C-alpha positions as semicolon CSV with decimal commas, in nm:
position;residue;x (nm);y (nm);z (nm)
1;M;0,018;-0,005;0,004
2;A;0,119;0,370;-0,101
3;Y;0,171;0,626;0,111
4;D;0,398;0,951;0,176
5;M;0,607;1,004;0,402
6;L;0,570;1,392;0,635
7;D;0,834;1,528;0,497
8;A;0,654;1,561;0,129
9;I;0,375;1,706;0,343
10;N;0,271;2,049;0,159
11;N;0,020;2,229;-0,014
12;G;0,049;2,166;-0,353
13;K;-0,135;1,864;-0,348
14;D;-0,481;1,799;-0,266
15;S;-0,489;1,403;-0,144
16;W;-0,257;1,269;0,127
17;K;-0,183;0,960;0,261
18;V;0,055;0,879;0,581
19;K;0,107;0,564;0,811
20;V;0,207;0,730;1,159
21;R;0,224;0,691;1,473
22;V;0,026;0,879;1,791
23;I;0,262;0,930;1,988
24;S;0,102;1,242;2,210
25;L;-0,241;1,349;2,263
26;W;-0,383;1,572;2,417
27;D;-0,661;1,861;2,467
28;V;-0,610;2,182;2,392
29;V;-0,888;2,385;2,626
30;N;-0,964;2,778;2,615
31;L;-0,808;2,864;2,964
32;N;-1,063;3,168;3,005
33;N;-1,332;2,918;3,010
34;N;-1,213;2,563;2,981
35;E;-1,495;2,550;2,652
36;L;-1,228;2,284;2,438
37;I;-1,029;2,416;2,078
38;S;-0,868;2,119;1,938
39;L;-0,767;1,762;1,945
40;D;-0,394;1,779;1,918
41;M;-0,152;1,547;1,818
42;T;0,220;1,491;1,781
43;L;0,225;1,193;1,465
44;L;0,536;1,008;1,369
45;D;0,661;0,829;1,023
46;E;0,901;0,554;0,981
47;Q;1,127;0,769;0,852
48;G;1,181;0,984;1,213
49;T;0,966;1,300;1,027
50;M;0,746;1,465;1,335
51;I;0,478;1,685;1,246
52;H;0,259;1,877;1,544
53;A;-0,178;1,754;1,357
54;K;-0,539;1,916;1,510
55;V;-0,859;1,734;1,496
56;M;-1,062;2,080;1,498
57;K;-1,334;2,097;1,796
58;H;-1,690;2,061;1,553
59;M;-1,529;1,720;1,456
60;V;-1,340;1,600;1,766
61;N;-1,625;1,322;1,860
62;N;-1,574;1,132;1,582
63;F;-1,224;1,085;1,594
64;R;-1,160;1,036;2,019
65;P;-1,269;0,749;2,039
66;L;-1,056;0,634;1,717
67;I;-0,715;0,778;1,835
68;Q;-0,500;0,638;2,059
69;E;-0,157;0,734;2,240
70;G;0,143;0,481;2,099
71;L;-0,117;0,348;1,796
72;V;0,025;0,340;1,418
73;Y;-0,247;0,468;1,199
74;M;-0,345;0,552;0,780
75;M;-0,428;0,850;0,802
76;E;-0,533;1,032;0,499
77;N;-0,808;1,315;0,334
78;F;-0,685;1,595;0,527
79;K;-0,631;1,931;0,497
80;Y;-0,236;2,054;0,573
């Protein structure tokens, strides 16, 4: 199965597919009102490249049950 490396991701292409390990996962919260802003994560590919990624507030309930720290995922159809 073909996939892209994280260091190749840029805004010149609309369709990306990556194989990554979620090495950290955390909620970003507004400290003034304790409201959730996003679910953020650090992703690592097989070449050792890391990136920061986020799931915006309106999609967190869809993705939170599917993502766990330490596991490897194929991710696609995301925006850079």
